N, C-alpha and C positions, 0 to 999 in steps of 0.2 A: 921048145920056145913058144912064145905066145905073140900075137900081133900087137902093134902099138896103137892101132885104132880098132874100135869094136862097132860093128854095124849090128843093129838090133831090129828084130821084127817085133812091131807093136800091134796088138790086136785092140781095136776100138769099136764101139757101137753107138749108135744114135737112136733116139726116140722120135726124131723128126720124120714126118711122112715123106718129105722130099730130102733124101740125103745129099743132094747136090745144092740145096739151098745154103747160100753163104752164112746164114744165121743159124744153121743146124749146130747143135752142141754135140761134139764127140767125146765120148767118155772111154777111158782106157781101163781094160782088164788088167789087173796087177797080179803078177806072179809072186810066189813065196820068196824066191831067191834070185830071180833074174833082175839085173839092174833096171830101175825104173825111176820112181820119185827120188830126186836128189836129196830131199829132206829126210828120207827113210834111212835108218841105220842098215849097214850092210849085213847080209845074212852069212853066218859063219857055221857051217855043219861039217867040218872036216872029220874024217877023210872022204865022206860021201857027198853026193850031190842029188838035188831033187831032179829026177830023170827028165820030167817035162821041161824044166828050166834049162837043163843042159842041152836037150835036143833043140830048143829054141835058139840057143847060141849057134849051133852048127847050121841050123836052117837059114840063118842070116848070110851064110857064105854061098848059098845056092839059090836056085829058083823054086817056086812052089811046085813046078812039075817034077822036080827031083825030091820033093817032100810032100807027097800027096796027103800025108797024115794031117797036114795043117788045114787043109780043106775040111777034112772030117771033124777036126777040133772046132773050127769056126761054126760048123753046122750044129754041133752039140752045144755050143755056147748060145747060138741063136735059139735053140730049142729049150734053153735053160735046163739042161740035164744036170741033175743033182750031183751025180757021181763025178762028172767033168768039173763042175763048179768047185767041188771039194779040192781039186788040185790047185786052185788059184788062191791068192791072198785075199782078194776082194772081187766082188761082183757089183759093179756100179748100177745094175738093174735089179738089185735085190728088192723084193716087195713091189715091183713095178712090172709093167708089161715088158716082154723081151724086146731087144733092139730090132 
């Protein structure tokens, strides 16, 4: 069975020097098949799943302490690690300074 509601983990970054500034613009890192932009066509890759996208679904059911890999993922995104960014659909900071 599946749940009727789906909680999502969303990873975002900002170029603002003060992330607490109410005018700071936060930009989302889009995954290849994880639900995100409602205007994007759903991804169908049956019978397999993109592993990172699948893990993000289950991470939403728990805390980050139970999923320490999310902290490492965020660090790699902040460092603009190419191998990690290749796992994502979009990098909102491509060609710019990292968040």
